[in-house]
C-alpha positions as CSV (number, residue, x, y, z in Angstrom):
1,X,105.5,74.3,81.8
2,X,104.2,74.5,85.4
3,X,100.7,75.9,85.8
4,X,98.7,77.0,88.8
5,X,95.4,78.5,89.7
6,X,95.0,82.0,91.1
7,X,92.0,83.8,92.5
8,X,91.3,87.3,91.1
9,X,88.7,88.5,93.6
10,X,87.1,85.1,93.6
11,X,87.5,84.4,89.9
12,X,89.7,81.4,89.5
13,X,92.1,81.5,86.5
14,X,94.8,79.1,85.3
15,X,98.2,80.8,84.9
16,X,101.7,79.8,83.8
17,X,104.3,79.7,86.6
18,X,107.3,79.5,84.3
19,X,108.7,82.8,85.6
20,X,107.9,82.1,89.2
21,X,108.4,78.3,89.7
22,X,109.0,78.9,93.4
23,X,105.5,80.2,94.0
24,X,103.6,78.3,96.6
25,X,99.9,78.0,97.6
26,X,99.0,81.2,99.5
27,X,101.6,83.4,97.7
28,X,100.6,86.6,96.1
29,X,101.7,86.9,92.5
30,X,101.6,89.6,89.8
31,X,100.0,88.2,86.7
32,X,100.3,89.6,83.2
33,X,98.7,88.0,80.2
34,X,98.3,84.7,81.9
35,X,101.9,84.5,83.3
36,X,102.9,85.0,86.9
37,X,105.8,87.4,86.7
38,X,106.6,88.2,90.3
39,X,105.9,87.0,93.8
40,X,104.9,89.8,96.2
41,X,104.2,90.0,99.9
42,X,100.7,90.5,101.4
43,X,101.4,94.2,102.2
44,X,102.4,95.0,98.6
45,X,99.4,93.1,97.3
46,X,97.0,95.1,99.5
47,X,98.7,98.4,98.5
48,X,98.5,97.5,94.8
49,X,94.7,96.7,95.1
50,X,94.2,100.0,96.9
51,X,95.9,101.9,94.1
52,X,94.0,100.1,91.5
53,X,90.7,100.9,93.3
54,X,91.7,104.6,93.6
55,X,92.4,104.6,89.8
56,X,89.2,102.8,89.1
57,X,91.1,100.0,87.4
58,X,89.2,97.1,88.9
59,X,86.0,97.8,87.1
60,X,86.2,94.8,84.8
61,X,87.1,92.4,87.6
62,X,84.4,93.8,89.9
63,X,81.8,93.5,87.2
64,X,82.4,89.7,87.1
65,X,82.8,89.3,90.9
66,X,82.0,92.1,93.3
67,X,84.8,93.0,95.7
68,X,84.1,94.3,99.1
69,X,85.7,97.7,99.0
70,X,86.0,97.7,102.8
71,X,88.5,94.9,102.6
72,X,91.6,94.2,100.5
């Protein structure tokens, strides 16, 4: 299986790219339980992060690596 590295707010994780083999360096991907399940554009990625911040769902990630809330 193809694997890649992704940055979750500065935390680097290895993920499986079996479902998104066309993903390239610089792409935004949706990751679930270690698998990249979708490629999304930058605008959608930014909007998703805004929603997660509004719902206070980034607490675990921010505890490991603070995210500047003024940027996406």
